[in-house]
N, C-alpha and C positions, 0 to 999 in steps of 0.2 A: 782117666781120672775117676776116682771112686765117689761114692755118695758122701756128702758132708754130714758129720755127726752133729746133731742139734741138741739143745737143752732138753727138748721133749723126748728125743731118743734116749738120752741119759736117764731121764726120769722113768721111762718105760722099762729100760733094762734093769734098773735097780728095783722097780716095782715087781717085776717078774721073779726076782730072786729073793724077795723079802715077804714078810707076812703083814706089812703095813699097807694102809690104803694109799691110793695115788696122791691124794692131797697132802698127806704127811711126807711122802717121798719128795714131792715137789717143793714143799716148804724147806726140807733139809737141803736139797740141792741149791735152792735160792739162798739159803743161809750160808752155805759153803762158798758160793760164788761171791757173796757180799763180803765175807771175811777175806777172801783172796783180793778183791778190789781194794778194800781198805788197807790191806797190808802193802800193796804196791803204791797206793797213794801216800801212806804215812812213812813207810820205811824205804821206799823206792826199790824194794826187792822182795821176792817170794821164792823160796827154795822148796821144791818138792823132791825129796830124795828118790833116786832111781828114775826120775822123770826129767827134771830140768829146772832152770831158774828163770824167772821173769824179773827183768830189771827196768826201772824207769830212769831216764836221765834227761837233762835239759839241753835243748838245742838252742844255739844262739840265733839271733836275727841274722838273716842273710839276704843277699841280692837274688832276685828272681826276675822272670820275664813273663808277661802276659802273652800266651801264644796267639791269641786272637788279634791283638793290637801291636804286638812286638814291643810294647812299652815296658821299660825297666821299672820294677817295683821292689820294695823291701818287704820280705816275708817276716812276720813277727816271731819272737822266740816262742818255743812250745816244748811240751814234754812228749817224749817218745818212749814206748815200751818195746823191749826186745826179749826174745826167748832164746835161751841156749840149752841145748840138749845135755843131759848128763852123759858121762862117758859110758855108763852101763847101758843106757837106752840107745845111744849111738851104735854101740857094738851089736845090739839086738837088731837094729835096722840094717846094718851093714855087716853081715857075718862074713868072716874071711874064709 
């Protein structure tokens, strides 16, 4: 398993390739991520061409079990976000 790419790594990578200072790059990355979060919250979908699509959907309440006590519980409804790769990116990951 490789190293996980962090937000700080993204900022550093962009900083090295640009003529802006680190604070400006960090603000731009934060702004981009905030736009992405708001899009998923509001529209329930975010499409990045050539990369993939983030989609949020509602899960209904369901029965569950507390593994410590084996007691039956009802899990509340919640929102879940899934990511689906674009065909183009999938083809890059899995060359034939």
